[in-house]
N, C-alpha and C positions, 0 to 999 in steps of 0.2 A: 583571480581567486584570491580573498583573502584567508590566511592560516594563523591562527592564532590558538599558541601551545600554551597558552596562561592555564594553569590546572584549574577546576571549578572548585570552589569551597565547600570541599564535600568528606565526611569521614570515610566514607567506602574507598575501598579498593578500586583506581580506575585504569583505564586502557586508552592509549590516544591511538585511531586506529583509520587508516587512510581508505576511502574510497574512489571509483571513478579515476581509476588511474593517478593515485595518490592528489588528484584535483582538491580534495575537500579532508579533512581528518573530524574524526567526530570521538570525544570523551563518551565512554561508557562502563560499566562495571564490570570488573573481572570476573565476578561470581553471579551465576543466575543468566537471564535469556541473555544473548549479545545476538546481533544484528548478523545476517549472512547472505546469502546468495539472491533466496525469496524476497527480502526487502529490493533487492536493486531490479531484479527481473520485474518486480510491480511497477516500481516508477518507470523503468521502461516501457511500459505496456500501454501508457495513456498519452491520448492524443486528444486535444483541444484548442478552439479559438483562443488567441492572445486576448486576456482580460476575464477570463471564464473563472469561475469561483470553485473551488474543491474543498473538500473535505478529506482527512485521513482520519479513521476511527484504528485508536490505539498507536498513536504514531511512533512510540517507544522514543530513542534518541533522537530521530530523524531522517534514518538513511534514505525510505522511502520519499519523504517529504525533498529532500535535501536532493535525490536523484530525478524528480519530477521539473523540480524549479532549473536543474542543470538543463532540461531539453526544454522546458516552457516557461522561460523565465518573467514574464507577463504576466502569468497568472496567478491568484489570490488564494491561499490554502491555511483552512482552520484546521488546524494540526490537535485533534482531543486525544490525552492522554490522562488518565488516571492514577498511576502511582507517582507519589511524590519526586521521588530523586529521578525517574528517567524525563519527566516534565520537568525539571531543575535543568536537567542536561540538555534537554532539547531547544529548552531557550537558549542555554550557553552555546551548543552547537550553531543554530543560527544566528545569533549574533555573533560570533567569529567567523563566519563565512560570508556575511553582509546580506543575510536572506532577514533579519528581523523583519523589514519594514512589509515582507512579500507575505509573512504569514502573521497568524493569530494562534499562540497557545492558548488551548483552553483544558486548565488541569479540571477533568469531570469525568465523572460516569458516563458511558456512552448511551446508557438505560435509564437515564434521569437528566439528558438535555433538554432546555426549555421548548414551548412550542414554536419561540417566534424563528426558530432553527428548521423548521418542519417545510418542507416544498422550498427551498432556499438555494440548493445547489446544481451546478451543474454537472457535478461529476463526486462521485464518493468512490474511494480507493480505501481497501484496508488489507493487513494480514494478519486474518482474526485466528483466535484459538482455536486449532482444528483437533487436538487431540479428546479421547473421550473424557468428559469432567469426570466419569465413575472409575476410569482407570486408577492405577497408581501414580500419585502425583509427585514430580520432583522435588528432591529434597531441599530447594532454595527453594522458597518462600514466592520470589521475583519471577523464577524461571514455570514455576507450576503457573503463575496468576497468566503467563505470556500464551502458556502453551493448553492450560485449560479453562482459563477464565476463572468467574467464581459460580460456576454450575450453570451459565448460561449456554444455551446450543447454538451451534453454527448458524441454525435459522435464525435463533434472535437476532444474531450480528447483521443478517441478511436484510432481516425485515428491519431494524431500524434505519440501515442504509438508503434503503429504498423509501423510508417516511422523509428522511432528510431530502431527498430527490425532487427537483422540481419535474412535471410531468416531462416525458420524453429525456429526461436528464439521464446518465449511464453510469454506473456501479460496474465498478472493477475491484476482483478480489484472487489472492491467491489462495490456495488451499491444496490440503491431500487429494490425489488421484482418487483417494476410494470414499472421499465424502463427496465427489461430484453429484450422485443420486440426491441426496440432502439438498444440494443446492438449486437443482434443477427443479426440486418438487416444491421448495420453499417460492422460485421467482415465477414458476406457473401460478401459484394459489395468487401471487398478487399482482397478477397480469404483465409481469414484465416479460417483454419479448426482445428481440433482436439481440439472441445470446450468442455469442460467438465463443468457442472453448480450443484453448491453446495448451495443447499436452506438454507437460517437461518432461525429457527421459533422462537419466543419468548414463545410458549409451544406446546407442541406436538398436539393438537387439535386445533391450530390457524392456519392462511393462513401464508407463509414465508412472512418476513418484508425486508429483504435483500436477496441477491444471491451475492456466489463469483463464478466470470465467469473466465475460464482460455482458453486459445485459442493461435494456434502456426501461425506463419506467413508463407504463402504462403504453410499451409499443406493441402491436401484432405483427409478428415476423418469425421465421420458421427459424430454428437450431442450425448454425455453422458451425462443421468442424474443422479448423484449420491446419496446417502443417502446423507440426509440434517443432520444439526445442529440441536439440541434441547436447547434453552437459558436457558429455567427453568422449573423446576416441579412445579404442581398444586399450593404448597404453596407458589411459587415463590422463593425457594432456588435454586441457578445456581445448573444444572447437573453436571456432574462427569465431562464428555468430555469435558464440557465448562471450568471448574475447571481446568483441564488438561492444555488447551491452555493458560490459564488468569497467567499458573504458567510457561509457556514458556517449556512444557513438548510435547513429539513428542505423537499425538493422532492416534491409528490404525483406518484403512477406510475411511480417509477421502481425501481430493484434493491432501495432499501431498503425499499419498500412492499411489494416481492414477498418479501422474505425473513420481514417480521414476518408475513405470511399464510400462512408455511410452517412446521408444529410443528419445534421446534428440541431437541435434546438439553438435557438438565440444565445448568446453569453448574458448573464446577469450585469446588470450595474453596478459597479464598486459600490460598497459602501463604507460606512466608518467601522463596521465588525471585521472586515478584512484586512485591517491594519494594527500591528502590533497590541 
């Protein structure tokens, strides 16, 4: 993997942080929203045939997209990010890691995308703003945007993702566990099925704090509740399964295994939109 530690031309204070066992390094702002384990878990949950077209909604500086490409190197990703600084760092990070040829960065509002993108992706993945838009906003504007958006509800993100998917395409998202009911209701309203739910637990004896939800557009299948992922042992040490994920390794029995066993739509033929 290529690592280029040349600092981007940017007036903001930045940090240079490694992911996937230091296989890749990403520049990101020191203040405001910063990627974490959620992005790596999301990228590790994807599983599709090579050549598939994917879109990430709210790509940030690229942690989930790079995690996905680490596991699915022959896929084509459109990474959509509204914040200008994040989009700039996203382009820089992808180029430094040698991924710019596999990813098209779109600096755009996901709620104002051209209709030509509708019904065109095999999979959409996202780590959407999942805090209540009416709760107290973070003091830093970029963190507030990432956590709460600009008034759009989680249901709006789910609806937009389904609009971009081609029939039988798959949506995968990570969210707070207490938002699961909103997600399920929205998926049902849009006739999305084959719903798989993967709970994320901080400790084995604790309630889930996150869920990864996967569903397919215009597919009628029952809901599947999968074995959850436990992040930490009682002493605070990271569990073996999560350690594998954070290193970019495949983990048996998780969401990707479920998807591999499920018939998928045929991948779309690559187009000029999939490239830089």
